[in-house]
C-alpha positions as CSV (number, residue, x, y, z in Angstrom):
1,M,-10.7,-13.1,-96.2
2,I,-7.7,-15.3,-95.7
3,N,-8.5,-18.9,-96.5
4,H,-8.7,-21.1,-93.4
5,K,-7.0,-24.1,-95.0
6,L,-4.3,-22.0,-96.5
7,N,-3.3,-20.6,-93.1
8,L,-3.2,-24.0,-91.5
9,G,-1.2,-25.3,-94.5
10,I,1.4,-22.6,-94.0
11,I,1.7,-23.4,-90.3
12,F,2.2,-27.1,-91.0
13,L,4.6,-26.4,-93.8
14,I,6.8,-24.5,-91.2
15,Y,6.7,-27.6,-89.1
16,L,7.6,-29.9,-92.0
17,V,10.6,-27.8,-92.9
18,Y,11.7,-27.5,-89.3
19,K,11.4,-31.2,-88.5
20,P,14.0,-32.7,-90.9
21,I,16.5,-29.7,-90.5
22,F,16.4,-29.3,-86.7
23,G,14.9,-32.6,-85.5
24,R,16.5,-34.7,-82.8
25,S,19.7,-36.6,-83.8
26,I,19.3,-40.3,-84.0
27,H,22.4,-40.6,-81.8
28,R,20.9,-38.6,-79.0
29,T,19.6,-40.6,-76.1
30,M,15.8,-40.3,-75.6
31,D,14.7,-38.7,-72.4
32,P,13.4,-41.5,-70.1
33,N,10.8,-39.2,-68.6
34,L,9.0,-38.5,-71.8
35,P,5.3,-39.4,-71.8
36,S,4.6,-42.7,-73.4
37,I,1.4,-44.6,-74.3
38,T,0.8,-48.2,-75.3
39,V,-2.4,-48.9,-77.3
40,H,-4.0,-52.3,-77.7
41,D,-7.4,-53.9,-78.2
42,G,-7.5,-56.0,-75.0
43,D,-6.6,-59.2,-76.8
44,P,-3.3,-60.6,-75.5
45,N,-2.7,-62.3,-78.9
46,N,-2.8,-59.1,-80.9
47,L,0.0,-56.5,-81.3
48,K,0.4,-53.5,-79.0
49,Y,1.6,-50.2,-80.3
50,T,3.7,-47.6,-78.4
51,L,4.1,-43.9,-78.9
52,T,6.6,-41.8,-76.9
53,D,6.3,-38.1,-77.4
54,S,6.4,-34.8,-75.5
55,H,3.1,-33.7,-77.1
56,I,1.0,-36.4,-75.4
57,K,-1.3,-34.8,-72.8
58,R,-3.4,-36.2,-70.1
59,F,-6.2,-33.9,-71.2
60,P,-7.9,-34.9,-73.5
61,L,-6.5,-38.5,-73.5
62,F,-7.8,-39.4,-70.1
63,E,-10.5,-36.8,-69.6
64,A,-12.5,-36.2,-72.8
65,Y,-14.3,-39.6,-72.7
66,N,-16.8,-40.0,-69.9
67,E,-18.6,-43.4,-70.1
68,P,-21.5,-42.6,-67.8
69,Y,-22.2,-39.4,-69.7
70,L,-22.0,-41.1,-73.1
71,N,-24.5,-43.8,-71.9
72,Q,-26.9,-41.0,-70.8
73,K,-26.7,-39.4,-74.2
74,K,-27.1,-42.4,-76.4
75,L,-29.5,-42.5,-79.3
76,P,-32.8,-43.5,-77.8
77,S,-34.8,-46.4,-79.3
78,K,-38.1,-44.5,-78.9
79,L,-39.7,-42.2,-81.5
80,I,-37.6,-39.2,-82.5
81,S,-39.2,-36.2,-84.2
82,F,-37.7,-34.4,-87.2
83,R,-36.3,-31.0,-86.5
84,N,-37.8,-29.4,-89.6
85,Q,-41.1,-31.3,-89.5
86,P,-41.9,-32.1,-85.8
87,K,-45.0,-34.1,-86.7
88,K,-42.9,-36.6,-88.5
89,T,-41.0,-39.2,-86.5
90,V,-38.8,-42.3,-86.8
91,Y,-37.9,-44.9,-84.2
92,G,-34.4,-44.6,-82.9
93,K,-34.1,-48.3,-83.2
94,Q,-34.5,-48.0,-87.0
95,L,-31.7,-45.5,-87.1
96,N,-29.6,-47.9,-84.9
97,D,-30.2,-50.8,-87.2
98,Q,-29.1,-48.8,-90.2
99,L,-26.0,-47.7,-88.4
100,E,-25.1,-51.3,-87.5
101,S,-25.5,-52.2,-91.2
102,L,-23.3,-49.3,-92.1
103,I,-20.4,-50.5,-89.9
104,A,-20.8,-54.0,-91.4
105,E,-20.5,-52.5,-94.9
106,I,-17.4,-50.5,-94.0
107,W,-15.7,-53.7,-92.7
108,E,-16.6,-55.4,-96.0
109,G,-14.6,-52.7,-97.8
110,K,-17.6,-51.0,-99.4
111,T,-17.3,-47.3,-100.4
112,N,-21.0,-46.8,-101.2
113,F,-23.6,-47.6,-98.6
114,T,-27.1,-48.8,-98.7
115,N,-28.8,-46.4,-96.3
116,F,-26.3,-43.5,-96.3
117,K,-24.9,-40.8,-98.6
118,I,-21.3,-39.7,-98.0
119,L,-21.0,-35.9,-97.1
120,K,-17.4,-35.9,-96.2
121,N,-14.7,-38.5,-96.3
122,K,-11.4,-36.7,-96.7
123,D,-10.4,-37.7,-93.1
124,F,-11.3,-41.3,-93.6
125,N,-9.0,-44.0,-95.0
126,F,-11.1,-46.7,-96.7
127,K,-8.1,-49.0,-97.0
128,T,-7.3,-49.1,-93.2
129,R,-11.0,-48.4,-92.3
130,C,-9.9,-45.6,-89.9
131,G,-10.7,-42.0,-89.4
132,L,-13.8,-39.8,-89.5
133,I,-16.5,-40.1,-92.1
134,V,-19.6,-37.9,-92.3
135,L,-22.8,-39.4,-93.8
136,K,-26.4,-38.5,-94.2
137,F,-29.3,-40.9,-93.7
138,K,-30.9,-41.3,-97.1
139,D,-34.4,-41.6,-95.7
140,F,-34.3,-39.5,-92.6
141,P,-33.1,-35.9,-91.8
142,F,-30.2,-36.9,-89.6
143,V,-26.4,-36.8,-90.1
144,A,-24.0,-39.4,-88.7
145,K,-20.3,-38.6,-87.9
146,V,-18.6,-42.0,-87.6
147,F,-15.3,-42.3,-85.8
148,I,-13.1,-45.4,-86.2
149,E,-9.6,-46.0,-84.8
150,T,-7.4,-49.0,-84.3
151,P,-4.5,-49.4,-81.9
152,R,-2.0,-48.8,-84.7
153,S,-3.7,-45.8,-86.2
154,L,-4.2,-44.1,-82.8
155,S,-0.5,-44.5,-82.0
156,R,0.6,-43.0,-85.3
157,P,-0.4,-39.3,-85.1
158,Y,2.2,-38.1,-87.6
159,S,1.0,-40.5,-90.4
160,K,-2.5,-39.0,-91.0
161,G,-1.8,-35.8,-92.8
162,L,-1.1,-32.2,-92.0
163,F,-4.2,-31.2,-90.0
164,P,-4.3,-34.3,-87.7
165,M,-0.6,-33.8,-87.1
166,G,-1.2,-30.2,-86.1
167,M,-4.0,-31.2,-83.8
168,F,-1.7,-33.6,-82.0
169,I,1.2,-31.1,-81.7
170,M,-1.1,-28.3,-80.4
171,G,-3.6,-30.2,-78.3
172,G,-2.3,-33.8,-77.9
173,S,-5.6,-34.7,-79.5
174,N,-7.2,-36.2,-82.6
175,R,-10.7,-36.3,-84.2
176,H,-11.6,-39.5,-82.3
177,L,-10.9,-38.0,-78.9
178,N,-12.4,-34.6,-79.8
179,G,-15.6,-36.3,-80.9
180,F,-16.4,-37.1,-77.3
181,T,-16.6,-33.4,-76.5
182,R,-19.2,-32.5,-79.1
183,I,-22.4,-33.2,-77.1
184,K,-21.4,-31.7,-73.8
185,N,-20.0,-28.6,-75.6
186,M,-23.3,-28.4,-77.5
187,E,-25.2,-28.3,-74.2
188,N,-22.9,-25.7,-72.8
189,I,-23.3,-23.5,-75.9
190,K,-27.1,-23.9,-75.8
191,A,-27.2,-22.9,-72.1
192,K,-25.2,-19.8,-72.8
193,V,-27.2,-18.8,-75.9
194,E,-30.5,-19.2,-74.2
195,N,-29.6,-16.6,-71.6
196,H,-27.6,-14.2,-73.8
197,P,-29.2,-10.8,-74.4
198,I,-28.0,-10.6,-78.1
199,W,-27.9,-14.1,-79.4
200,K,-30.8,-15.9,-77.6
201,D,-33.2,-15.3,-80.5
202,K,-30.7,-15.5,-83.3
203,L,-28.6,-18.6,-82.7
204,S,-29.4,-22.3,-82.5
205,V,-27.7,-25.7,-82.3
206,P,-28.9,-29.1,-83.5
207,R,-29.8,-32.0,-81.2
208,K,-27.1,-34.6,-80.9
209,W,-26.8,-38.2,-79.6
210,F,-24.0,-40.7,-79.2
211,W,-24.2,-44.1,-80.8
212,V,-21.9,-47.2,-80.3
213,P,-22.3,-50.6,-82.1
214,K,-23.9,-53.5,-80.3
215,D,-20.6,-55.4,-80.2
216,T,-18.4,-52.5,-79.0
217,K,-14.7,-52.7,-79.7
218,W,-12.4,-50.9,-77.3
219,L,-9.1,-49.1,-77.4
220,Y,-7.1,-49.7,-74.2
221,I,-4.5,-47.0,-73.3
222,D,-1.6,-47.7,-70.8
223,A,0.3,-44.5,-70.1
224,R,3.6,-43.8,-68.4
225,N,5.1,-40.5,-67.1
226,L,2.0,-38.5,-68.1
227,G,0.7,-35.5,-66.1
228,G,2.4,-36.5,-62.8
229,Y,1.2,-40.1,-63.0
230,K,3.9,-42.8,-63.2
231,T,1.4,-45.2,-64.8
232,E,-2.3,-45.0,-65.6
233,S,-4.8,-46.8,-67.8
234,T,-8.1,-46.0,-69.6
235,R,-10.2,-47.2,-72.4
236,F,-12.8,-45.8,-74.9
237,P,-14.8,-47.1,-77.9
238,A,-12.8,-47.8,-81.0
239,I,-16.0,-47.2,-83.1
240,Y,-18.7,-44.7,-82.3
241,A,-20.8,-42.0,-83.9
242,V,-22.4,-38.7,-83.1
243,I,-25.9,-38.4,-84.6
244,A,-27.3,-34.9,-85.3
245,D,-30.3,-33.2,-86.9
246,E,-29.8,-32.4,-90.5
247,I,-29.9,-28.6,-91.0
248,F,-31.6,-27.4,-94.1
249,S,-29.9,-24.1,-95.0
250,V,-31.0,-21.3,-97.3
251,P,-28.6,-19.8,-100.0
252,S,-27.0,-17.0,-98.1
253,T,-23.7,-15.3,-97.4
254,T,-24.5,-14.5,-93.8
255,G,-22.3,-17.4,-92.6
256,K,-19.3,-15.6,-94.1
257,N,-19.7,-12.6,-91.8
258,G,-16.3,-12.9,-90.0
259,V,-16.8,-10.0,-87.6
260,R,-20.1,-11.4,-86.4
261,N,-18.8,-15.0,-86.2
262,L,-15.8,-13.9,-84.1
263,A,-18.1,-11.8,-81.9
264,I,-20.3,-14.9,-81.2
265,C,-17.3,-17.0,-80.4
266,R,-15.9,-14.4,-78.1
267,D,-19.2,-14.4,-76.2
268,L,-19.0,-18.3,-76.0
269,D,-15.3,-18.3,-74.8
270,F,-14.3,-19.7,-78.2
271,A,-16.0,-23.0,-77.4
272,I,-16.3,-23.5,-81.2
273,D,-14.2,-22.7,-84.2
274,P,-15.3,-19.3,-85.6
275,H,-14.6,-20.3,-89.2
276,Y,-17.5,-19.4,-91.4
277,N,-18.2,-22.9,-92.5
278,N,-19.5,-23.7,-89.0
279,F,-22.4,-21.3,-89.4
280,V,-25.4,-21.8,-91.7
281,T,-28.7,-19.9,-91.9
282,E,-31.6,-22.4,-91.4
283,K,-34.5,-22.5,-93.8
284,G,-37.8,-21.7,-92.1
285,T,-36.4,-20.2,-88.9
286,N,-33.8,-17.9,-90.5
287,K,-31.7,-18.6,-87.4
288,L,-28.0,-18.9,-87.5
289,V,-27.1,-22.5,-86.6
290,M,-23.8,-23.6,-85.3
291,Y,-23.8,-27.2,-86.4
292,D,-20.2,-28.3,-85.6
293,T,-19.8,-28.2,-81.8
294,E,-16.4,-29.9,-81.5
295,H,-14.7,-28.3,-78.4
296,F,-12.3,-25.9,-80.1
297,P,-9.9,-25.3,-77.1
298,T,-9.4,-29.0,-76.9
299,L,-8.7,-29.1,-80.6
300,I,-5.9,-26.6,-80.5
301,G,-4.6,-27.2,-77.0
302,S,-5.7,-23.9,-75.5
303,Y,-7.1,-25.4,-72.4
304,F,-4.3,-24.0,-70.3
305,Y,-4.6,-20.4,-71.5
306,K,-7.4,-18.1,-72.6
307,L,-7.6,-17.4,-76.3
308,R,-7.0,-13.8,-77.3
309,P,-10.1,-12.0,-78.7
310,A,-9.9,-11.0,-82.3
311,R,-12.1,-8.9,-84.6
312,R,-10.8,-10.1,-88.0
313,Y,-9.9,-13.5,-89.4
314,V,-6.4,-12.2,-90.2
315,G,-5.7,-11.5,-86.6
316,W,-7.4,-14.7,-85.5
317,Y,-5.3,-17.0,-87.7
318,T,-2.1,-15.0,-86.9
319,H,-2.8,-15.7,-83.2
320,L,-3.3,-19.4,-83.9
321,A,-0.1,-19.5,-86.0
322,R,1.9,-17.9,-83.3
323,N,0.6,-20.4,-80.7
324,F,1.4,-23.3,-83.0
325,I,5.0,-22.1,-83.6
326,K,5.5,-21.4,-79.9
327,Q,4.4,-24.8,-78.9
328,R,6.4,-26.6,-81.6
329,L,9.6,-24.6,-81.7
330,F,9.9,-22.5,-78.6
331,S,8.4,-24.4,-75.7
332,A,10.7,-25.2,-72.7
333,K,10.5,-28.7,-71.2
334,S,8.9,-27.1,-68.1
335,C,6.1,-25.6,-70.2
336,Q,5.6,-28.9,-72.0
337,K,5.2,-30.8,-68.7
338,K,2.8,-28.2,-67.5
339,R,0.5,-28.8,-70.5
340,Q,0.6,-32.5,-69.7
341,Q,-1.0,-32.0,-66.3
342,P,-4.7,-32.9,-65.6
343,G,-7.5,-30.4,-65.9
344,S,-8.6,-27.6,-68.2
345,I,-9.7,-24.0,-67.8
346,Y,-12.5,-25.0,-70.1
347,P,-14.2,-27.9,-68.1
348,L,-16.5,-30.1,-70.1
349,Y,-18.1,-32.1,-67.2
């Protein structure tokens, strides 16, 4: 099996080699019709940051976040049962209080937290306090994916590493925007699985809720020349989290069954990444659980074309590599403008 990260690394290496050799001359006049966004926090006394780039797209920038939907799916304050032990419960308010304390500790510059254990922090910058950090509640079987961005960090997509750079080039997206797709995509997946003749008794997804701090900070976006709109504005939370059931897995290699994983994703219209790390066998139920429900077409910018079915990981990653290279090196201006238009063939709402 070809390593997932190795393949993505090769793709981004091609881009890095291409950029300095064939990049735009500093003496060449910038196209005045290029999409541009200005990001700020709403305070007129603070700096505003501008990004002008052909890879900015209206979807997901203006369409992934849905405020009424997020409010409907917020972490409840009432009792919440444990997935693995339904008779045990915790008040959502208690989880909320621990999350508020977590954000305070992050702003204090702490790297170890009172009520949480870090599961993944490679996409989080503790110095700037930006990015995605995944944590487990120490006392309760829930996981929190915390997303934090500032006006400066959101407007600097090429400064965050290879994978975030590739996300922006292919989809005009980032982890912060894509996080807003996780719950609706989870609901869509659940509905499809429940009625599927093969997977309905074999697959499951965890419950998920949104959470935002009591004193919500906002990112304000003012866009120009984007998707047929001369000017347009939006906003979304600068800090939020997706809370999910913790999945207790059994030692197993079933998650690495590439043929099966790709078959599942084909039946789900590739709504999730078929990489084997997204599948675990749950202890007790022996069901295959898809715990990462980030909307994959939004992640890689395939919302204007259907992903080609593949039966092996080799063919799958080759397909993704070709799409990346085509979008970065061989896209005409007319194609770039088309991808900036509103809408998606994979509607989320």
